[in-house]
C-alpha positions as semicolon CSV with decimal commas, in nm:
position;residue;x (nm);y (nm);z (nm)
1;M;8,595;15,262;9,205
2;I;8,248;15,151;9,307
3;T;8,154;14,785;9,266
4;Q;7,824;14,644;9,144
5;I;7,737;14,519;9,492
6;Q;7,803;14,867;9,635
7;V;7,572;15,016;9,371
8;K;7,307;14,763;9,477
9;I;7,355;14,861;9,842
10;L;7,325;15,230;9,755
11;K;7,010;15,172;9,548
12;T;6,860;14,961;9,828
13;I;6,926;15,235;10,083
14;K;6,771;15,496;9,851
15;T;6,459;15,287;9,789
16;Y;6,417;15,209;10,159
17;I;6,445;15,577;10,257
18;E;6,193;15,675;9,986
19;K;5,943;15,417;10,112
20;K;5,989;15,446;10,489
21;G;6,129;15,795;10,541
22;Y;6,432;15,667;10,734
23;S;6,734;15,454;10,657
24;P;6,743;15,077;10,692
25;S;6,924;14,894;10,968
26;L;7,219;14,677;10,872
27;D;7,007;14,368;10,939
28;E;6,742;14,494;10,696
29;L;7,008;14,569;10,435
30;K;7,158;14,224;10,484
31;K;6,821;14,067;10,402
32;E;6,816;14,246;10,066
33;I;7,181;14,210;9,968
34;P;7,326;13,865;9,887
35;L;7,637;13,868;10,106
36;K;7,780;13,591;10,322
37;S;7,805;13,792;10,644
38;K;7,727;14,117;10,818
39;E;8,103;14,185;10,822
40;D;8,103;14,179;10,441
41;L;7,821;14,435;10,443
42;N;8,011;14,650;10,694
43;G;8,314;14,645;10,465
44;H;8,109;14,763;10,168
45;M;7,945;15,032;10,382
46;K;8,287;15,162;10,488
47;S;8,395;15,167;10,123
48;L;8,084;15,367;10,030
49;E;8,171;15,613;10,307
50;K;8,530;15,646;10,180
51;L;8,396;15,705;9,828
52;G;8,179;15,984;9,968
53;C;7,849;15,819;9,869
54;I;7,708;15,782;10,219
55;K;7,757;15,916;10,569
56;K;7,686;15,708;10,877
57;Q;7,715;15,803;11,241
58;Q;7,881;15,529;11,440
59;S;7,674;15,378;11,721
60;L;7,357;15,554;11,605
61;A;7,086;15,332;11,458
62;R;6,938;15,415;11,117
63;S;7,180;15,700;11,056
64;I;7,274;15,629;10,694
65;I;7,249;15,935;10,471
66;I;7,309;15,933;10,097
67;T;7,533;16,228;10,018
68;D;7,497;16,461;9,720
69;Q;7,782;16,268;9,559
70;G;7,593;15,941;9,614
71;K;7,275;16,090;9,470
72;S;7,465;16,215;9,165
73;L;7,615;15,872;9,111
74;L;7,273;15,705;9,132
75;K;7,136;15,957;8,884
76;L;7,420;15,886;8,641
77;L;7,367;15,512;8,673
78;S;6,995;15,539;8,605
79;N;7,049;15,715;8,270
């Protein structure tokens, strides 16, 4: 099950990609998401990957992609 903070992360990624044309770095996400540490953000990102909402290539900067499943979820949440 997706949490509210994970929805916020997903929406933030979507908005960033729409504005800039590429995904945010973890540092940029951390500035927008009220979490205590980067490790907390990493945990939520891994959960979003396991849920099938995003894909991220390890050790490649700005490689976050919102999957079709993630896009469908965002669409459902916006209705």
